[in-house]
C-alpha positions as CSV (number, residue, x, y, z in Angstrom):
1,M,132.3,-34.5,7.3
2,I,134.1,-38.0,7.3
3,Q,132.0,-40.9,7.0
4,P,132.9,-44.2,8.0
5,T,133.8,-46.6,5.2
6,K,134.0,-50.5,4.8
7,N,137.3,-52.3,4.3
8,R,137.3,-55.5,2.0
9,F,136.5,-57.6,5.2
10,G,133.3,-55.4,5.9
11,V,135.4,-53.7,9.0
12,Y,134.3,-50.0,9.2
13,H,137.1,-47.4,9.4
14,I,137.7,-43.7,8.8
15,R,140.5,-42.1,6.4
16,K,141.2,-38.6,5.7
17,A,144.0,-37.6,2.8
18,V,147.0,-35.5,4.2
19,P,147.5,-32.2,2.6
20,K,150.5,-32.2,0.2
21,H,152.6,-29.6,2.5
22,L,152.3,-32.1,5.3
23,V,153.4,-35.4,3.7
24,A,156.8,-34.8,4.4
25,I,156.4,-34.4,7.8
26,L,153.8,-37.2,8.5
27,G,155.5,-39.5,6.4
28,K,152.0,-40.7,4.6
29,R,149.5,-39.4,2.3
30,E,146.5,-40.8,4.1
31,I,145.7,-41.2,7.6
32,K,143.3,-44.6,8.3
33,F,141.7,-45.5,11.7
34,T,139.7,-48.6,11.7
35,L,136.6,-48.7,13.9
36,D,136.8,-52.3,14.9
37,T,133.4,-53.0,13.9
38,K,131.1,-54.2,11.2
39,D,128.1,-52.6,12.8
40,V,127.2,-49.1,11.0
41,K,125.5,-47.8,13.9
42,E,129.0,-48.9,16.6
43,A,130.8,-47.4,13.3
44,R,128.9,-44.1,13.3
45,E,129.4,-43.9,17.1
46,R,133.3,-44.6,17.2
47,A,133.9,-41.9,14.1
48,P,133.6,-38.6,16.2
49,A,136.9,-39.8,18.6
50,K,139.0,-41.0,15.8
51,I,138.3,-37.8,13.3
52,I,139.1,-35.5,16.4
53,Q,142.6,-37.7,16.3
54,I,142.9,-37.4,12.9
55,D,142.3,-33.4,13.2
56,L,144.7,-33.4,16.2
57,M,148.1,-35.1,14.0
58,L,147.2,-32.7,11.3
59,R,147.0,-29.7,13.7
60,L,150.2,-30.6,15.5
61,A,151.9,-31.5,11.5
62,E,151.0,-27.9,10.9
63,K,152.7,-26.5,14.2
64,Q,155.8,-28.8,13.2
65,L,155.9,-27.3,9.8
66,A,155.3,-23.6,11.4
67,A,158.2,-24.0,13.5
68,E,160.2,-25.4,10.4
69,Q,159.9,-22.2,8.7
70,T,160.7,-19.9,11.1
71,L,164.5,-20.5,11.3
72,T,166.2,-17.1,10.6
73,D,169.6,-16.3,9.1
74,A,170.6,-15.5,12.6
75,D,169.9,-18.9,13.5
76,I,171.5,-20.5,10.7
77,E,174.8,-18.4,11.6
78,L,174.5,-19.6,14.9
79,I,174.5,-22.9,14.3
80,A,176.7,-23.0,11.8
81,G,179.0,-21.2,14.1
82,V,178.9,-23.8,16.9
83,W,179.2,-26.7,14.6
84,A,182.6,-25.0,12.7
85,S,183.8,-24.4,16.5
86,K,183.1,-28.4,17.5
87,T,184.5,-29.3,14.4
88,M,187.7,-27.4,14.2
89,Q,188.3,-29.2,17.9
90,Q,188.7,-32.6,16.0
91,D,191.6,-32.7,14.0
92,D,190.7,-35.7,12.3
93,L,187.9,-34.0,10.8
94,I,189.9,-31.0,9.5
95,G,192.8,-33.7,7.9
96,L,195.5,-32.4,10.4
97,T,197.5,-34.9,12.2
98,P,199.6,-34.3,15.7
99,S,203.1,-34.0,14.9
100,L,205.8,-36.4,17.0
């Protein structure tokens, strides 16, 4: 269980390390929320809501990672085909200039 800790100003906060495989998705190695209090009792009361918020962020990142990893070869071919057809329609991108 994550426990509230004090920062250097005496304000309690909650923090949790981000698993290595999710760092790229979340853009940080640690999730940290202030509990906006210097009172330990209040901090303990506020902590569960922030812990749930952190867990939700991590679950959403897991889902996003799973969605990124489910791209199949057929998906890649389809995306490449659409990109190629759009690129072929733009003469300046493929080095062709219309003759006058």
